[in-house]
VEXDO-142791 format. One line per field, with one value per residue (C-alpha): residue in three letters; x, y, z. Coordinates in nm, 3 decimals. Layout:
# VEXDO-142791
rest ALA_...
c1 X_...
c2 Y_...
c3 Z_...
//
This chain:
# VEXDO-142791
rest MET_MET_ALA_SER_LEU_LEU_LEU_THR_LEU_PHE_THR_SER_PHE_SER_LEU_SER_LEU_LEU_ASN_PRO_TRP_ALA_GLN_ALA_LYS_PRO_ALA_THR_PRO_SER_THR_ASN_VAL_LYS_ALA_ALA_GLY_LYS_THR_GLU_MET_ALA_LEU_LEU_LYS_LEU_VAL_ASP_ASN_LYS_TYR_GLN_LYS_ASP_HIS_GLY_ILE_HIS_LEU_LYS_LEU_LYS_LYS_THR_VAL_LYS_LEU_GLY_LEU_LEU_GLY_SER_SER_LYS_ASP_SER_GLU_GLY_GLU_ALA_TRP_LEU_ASN_LYS_GLY_LEU_MET_ARG_LEU_GLU_ILE_GLN_LYS_PRO_GLU_SER_SER_LYS_MET_ILE_THR_THR_ASP_LYS_TYR_LEU_TRP_ILE_GLU_ASN_ALA_PRO_PRO_GLU_GLY_PHE_LYS_ASP_VAL_LYS_THR_GLN_VAL_MET_ARG_ALA_PRO_LEU_ASN_THR_GLU_ARG_ALA_LYS_SER_GLN_GLY_LEU_ILE_GLN_LEU_LEU_THR_ARG_GLY_GLY_VAL_LEU_LYS_TYR_PHE_LYS_VAL_SER_GLY_VAL_GLN_ARG_VAL_ASP_ASP_HIS_ILE_ILE_TYR_PHE_LEU_GLN_PRO_ASN_ASN_GLN_ALA_LEU_GLU_PHE_LYS_ARG_ALA_GLN_ILE_GLN_VAL_SER_PRO_GLN_ASN_LYS_THR_ILE_GLU_GLU_LEU_LYS_TYR_TRP_ASP_GLN_MET_ASP_ASN_GLU_THR_THR_TYR_SER_PHE_VAL_SER_SER_ALA_PHE_ASN_GLN_LYS_LEU_ASP_THR_LYS_THR_PHE_GLU_TYR_THR_PRO_PRO_ALA_ASP_ALA_GLU_VAL_ILE_THR_TYR
c1 5.961_6.252_6.479_6.221_6.244_6.636_6.587_6.406_6.608_6.917_6.767_6.641_6.938_7.206_7.048_6.976_7.394_7.361_7.121_7.253_6.953_6.772_6.700_7.048_7.104_7.250_7.534_7.835_7.814_8.203_8.314_8.580_8.222_8.135_7.961_8.186_8.308_8.435_8.712_8.607_8.267_8.521_8.770_8.448_8.361_8.613_8.668_8.318_8.426_8.722_8.459_8.237_8.516_8.761_8.639_8.786_8.798_8.935_8.899_9.065_8.838_8.750_8.409_8.305_7.981_7.870_7.532_7.330_7.122_7.388_7.662_7.913_8.130_8.155_8.475_8.529_8.715_8.685_8.693_8.480_8.476_8.324_8.255_8.023_7.782_7.791_7.921_8.074_8.098_8.205_8.249_8.523_8.596_8.498_8.197_8.112_7.843_7.817_7.668_7.635_7.465_7.383_7.246_6.890_6.900_7.054_7.156_7.243_7.416_7.422_7.570_7.467_7.695_7.899_7.683_7.385_7.361_6.970_7.028_7.049_7.247_6.978_6.965_6.783_6.646_6.561_6.582_6.760_6.478_6.297_6.358_6.426_6.725_6.808_6.814_7.123_7.425_7.541_7.947_7.759_7.611_7.979_7.959_7.572_7.585_7.819_7.783_7.655_7.354_7.221_7.319_7.415_7.639_7.527_7.866_8.241_8.551_8.904_9.085_9.439_9.500_9.173_8.817_8.525_8.162_7.829_7.560_7.205_7.000_6.849_6.471_6.335_6.123_6.392_6.470_6.866_6.887_7.256_7.618_8.018_8.268_8.568_8.853_9.231_9.285_9.625_9.518_9.219_9.025_8.755_8.883_8.603_8.223_8.000_7.626_7.368_7.027_6.739_6.819_7.104_7.405_7.709_7.858_8.163_8.358_8.757_8.945_9.261_9.332_9.223_9.338_9.192_9.155_9.206_9.141_8.796_8.665_8.294_8.232_8.356_7.965_7.798_7.590_7.384_7.234_7.410_7.199_7.088_6.999_6.695_6.582_6.377_6.223_6.101
c2 10.578_10.364_10.654_10.826_10.508_10.514_10.948_10.838_10.616_10.791_11.121_10.918_10.697_10.996_11.235_10.949_10.957_11.321_11.334_11.292_11.314_11.002_10.741_10.579_10.250_10.185_10.259_9.936_9.967_10.064_10.046_10.351_10.632_10.793_11.146_11.425_11.651_11.978_11.951_11.755_12.064_12.308_12.129_12.101_12.492_12.597_12.396_12.458_12.913_12.803_12.699_12.998_13.255_13.164_13.211_13.054_12.699_12.476_12.084_11.818_11.504_11.190_11.000_10.653_10.488_10.180_10.059_9.807_9.662_9.502_9.486_9.671_10.060_10.309_10.552_10.878_11.153_11.588_11.891_12.189_12.542_12.703_13.045_13.269_12.970_12.950_12.625_12.407_12.067_11.863_11.493_11.493_11.112_10.821_11.019_11.378_11.522_11.918_12.088_12.430_12.658_13.015_13.284_13.153_12.801_12.493_12.337_11.938_11.868_11.459_11.397_11.066_10.806_10.712_10.488_10.664_10.909_10.983_11.066_11.427_11.616_11.604_11.940_11.979_12.309_12.412_12.723_12.785_12.744_12.468_12.136_12.012_12.205_12.184_11.796_11.785_12.001_11.818_12.009_12.312_12.364_12.423_12.723_12.797_12.832_12.546_12.188_12.256_12.546_12.159_11.888_11.746_11.532_11.235_11.072_11.091_10.842_10.898_10.696_10.758_11.092_11.210_11.229_11.112_11.260_11.085_11.345_11.383_11.692_11.898_11.905_11.545_11.608_11.547_11.242_11.230_11.109_11.018_11.162_11.150_11.406_11.329_11.614_11.666_11.773_11.897_12.097_12.223_12.021_11.812_11.533_11.292_11.362_11.046_11.001_10.711_10.644_10.541_10.263_10.176_10.392_10.493_10.779_10.892_11.228_11.208_11.554_11.482_11.831_12.148_12.488_12.795_13.179_13.136_13.386_13.273_13.382_13.519_13.290_12.955_12.987_13.060_12.867_12.800_12.468_12.337_12.393_12.046_12.019_11.871_12.080_11.959_12.282_12.216
c3 15.699_15.783_15.781_15.986_16.299_16.233_16.309_16.638_16.738_16.670_16.859_17.191_17.238_17.169_17.443_17.710_17.736_17.798_18.059_18.460_18.621_18.597_18.829_19.015_19.126_19.460_19.520_19.663_20.079_20.109_20.440_20.399_20.372_20.630_20.657_20.586_20.850_20.863_20.655_20.409_20.317_20.395_20.104_19.889_19.982_19.879_19.544_19.472_19.465_19.278_18.969_19.045_19.026_18.814_18.483_18.214_18.208_17.973_18.079_17.848_17.942_17.856_17.845_17.939_17.967_17.997_17.919_18.236_17.971_17.705_17.971_17.739_17.761_17.511_17.559_17.424_17.405_17.419_17.530_17.789_17.815_18.071_18.181_18.390_18.376_17.996_17.877_17.532_17.577_17.254_17.224_16.953_16.880_16.799_16.728_16.729_16.968_17.110_17.407_17.417_17.706_17.545_17.771_17.670_17.558_17.565_17.290_17.196_16.887_16.762_16.487_16.293_16.287_15.970_15.720_15.770_15.577_15.521_15.876_15.924_16.210_16.543_16.755_17.032_17.109_17.515_17.766_18.008_18.257_18.141_18.308_18.012_18.072_18.404_18.296_18.069_18.181_18.483_18.412_18.351_18.712_18.834_18.714_18.750_19.087_19.132_19.321_19.717_19.529_19.362_19.519_19.958_20.045_20.153_20.271_20.167_20.057_20.054_19.847_19.852_19.766_19.682_19.846_19.637_19.729_19.739_19.632_19.670_19.441_19.684_19.450_19.444_19.198_18.977_18.795_18.878_19.194_19.217_19.144_19.282_19.226_19.246_19.438_19.449_19.742_19.640_19.336_19.513_19.139_19.004_18.885_18.799_18.768_18.755_18.772_18.630_18.526_18.515_18.282_18.516_18.299_18.457_18.295_18.372_18.305_18.364_18.362_18.206_18.325_18.412_18.330_18.519_18.443_18.041_17.837_17.590_17.260_17.338_17.038_17.176_17.353_17.032_16.806_16.504_16.405_16.059_15.748_15.668_16.063_16.222_16.515_16.807_17.102_17.386
//
């Protein structure tokens, strides 16, 4: 019974950190935020098209989750691979987790924390056309239609040599309410993705490096759950 309880708590906590479609708290007011002009929108469209057309994308990233209720933060590192709507995101340290989109399913794998020997690896599977799947892969949207397919720009802010775009989802039925992306006008790349959930948790993906038109093995986007994993299907 204790193992079952720990399993439930671990699954709920792990999946909540991977959910980018959740209630956000209002942005901090800034006098530098303004409506997006033609120049900013042209840049965003150019960057959006780059992620759609330049297949074989490899990203090295850092992830930071700030827990609103606990007032603490957690840092992790990993990599992501994107290709024609497919995605593989691996958080490698300090704890292991994976998110993979194949041609049919979204898979999320969470290994148990160290010391929890009786807790099995948790795997979630959801068909790509379900709301559950659509609510998880913020990074995968970069190659599944792009930012402008799913979001509208509510404002922009210039910070040094970067532009921050404030985003609202086009589909208000989604739980997610707000996100931000930071773009480099010089490199025509997205440098950072940030979103908030309904528990005031703030999640940031900072892309340390971005490589385009890479030759990726098709097996990168294949997935088979571990033999002893507990698989939850939605």
